[in-house]
N, C-alpha and C positions, 0 to 999 in steps of 0.2 A: 474737579471731582476726583476723589481719591479712593473711595471704596470700590471693591470689586463686586458689590452686591447692588441689585436694583430691587427696591421695595415697590411692589405693584398692587394697588388696591384691587380687591376682587371685582368691584363694579367696573373699573377701567379694563381689567382683563376680559370680563364678559362682553363689554362694548366692542373691544377690538376683535374678539372671536366672532361675534355676531356680524360685524362688518365684513370680516374675512369670508364668512360663509355666504353672505349675500353676493360677494364678488365671484366666489367659486361656483355659485349656482347659475351664473350667466352662461350664455352660449355664443361665443366661447367664454370660458372662465376668464376673469380679470383680476389683476392685483388691485388691492385697495390700499389706501394710505391715509395718514393723519399725523397730528401733532400730539405729543405727550406733555401733559401739564402737571405741575406739582412743585416740589422743592428741589432745585438742582443741587444745592449744597449737601443735602441729606440723601440725594439720589432716590427720591421718592416720587412715584407717579400716582396722582390722585384722580386724574381724568384723562380721557382720550377723546380728541376732537377729530372726527372724520373730515377729510379734505378730498375733493374730486381729483381723480387720477386723469391727467391730461396727456399722458405719454402717447406717442404715435402707435405703439403696440402694447396696450395695457395687459395683454395676456402674459407677457414676459418682462415687463418693465413698469416702473412707476415714475411719475413726475407730479409733484404737488402743484395744484393750481396756484399760481403766484398771488393773485388777488385774494383768494380765500385764505391762503396761508398768512398773508400780512394781516388780514382782518382778525383771524384767530389769535395770532401772536399779540396783537394790540389788546384783544379782549382778555387774554391770559394775564398780561401785564396789568391791565386796569383792575383785575380782580385781586391783585397782589400776589399772584403766583408766578412761577417761572416756566419757560419752555424747557423741559428736561431733554427732549429729543423728538424722535419721529418713529412712526411704525409703518410697516407695509406687510403685505401677505405674499406668500408664494403658493398659489392655488394648486400647482401641479408638481412642486418639487419640495425638497426638504427646507426647513426654515433656517438656512445658514446663508451668510453673505455670498452672493454670486460675484462673478467677475465684474458684471455691470454695477452691482452695488458698490464695489470697491472703487471703480472708476468714477462714479458719480457722487460719492460721499464728500461733503464739503464743509461740514460743521465740526471741527475738532473739539473734543471735550463733551460732545453731546451723545446721547444714547440713540442707538438704532435698534429697534425691536423688530424682529421678523417672526411672523406666525404662519402656521398652516391651518387650514380649515378644520383639521382633525384635533386641534387643541394644543399641538406642540408649539413652543415658543423659545426663541433664543434672544438674548440682548447683548449688545456689544457697544463699547465706547470707541468712537473713531478718534485715533490719535493724530491724524493728519497723514499718517503713513500706513496704518493698519488698523484692523478691528481687534480690540481686546475683549474677550468674552466675559460677560458678567453673570453671576448667579442671580436667578430671579426668585424672589420670595413674595408669594402672593399673600396679602394680609387683608 
């Protein structure tokens, strides 16, 4: 991926925010997560696929359910699309990479989108060493 821009379909954005709001409405609030699908070369996201968060403390961390993730990745590939990256929410903090996000990022070249239930979003490419922020264009 070479562009510093992420094109995000409006439907995918709406799906991500709806999922984030569901997680935030829990007691206690929980981070939600999922897989972003589309065209990785064009850095375009056309769909967001929710995945269960199986983290020990989902209020402050996320871990994609491994079986669901594999199933979704296979379905994305079967549909002729790419896994562009992943998303998760920060229900009680700003949508910027946390220390935990940095420690657990493991897919260089993929997009990590972070959202807040209030609608704010940031997107970053994990280089293997750091997150490079991307501009999000909702289309």
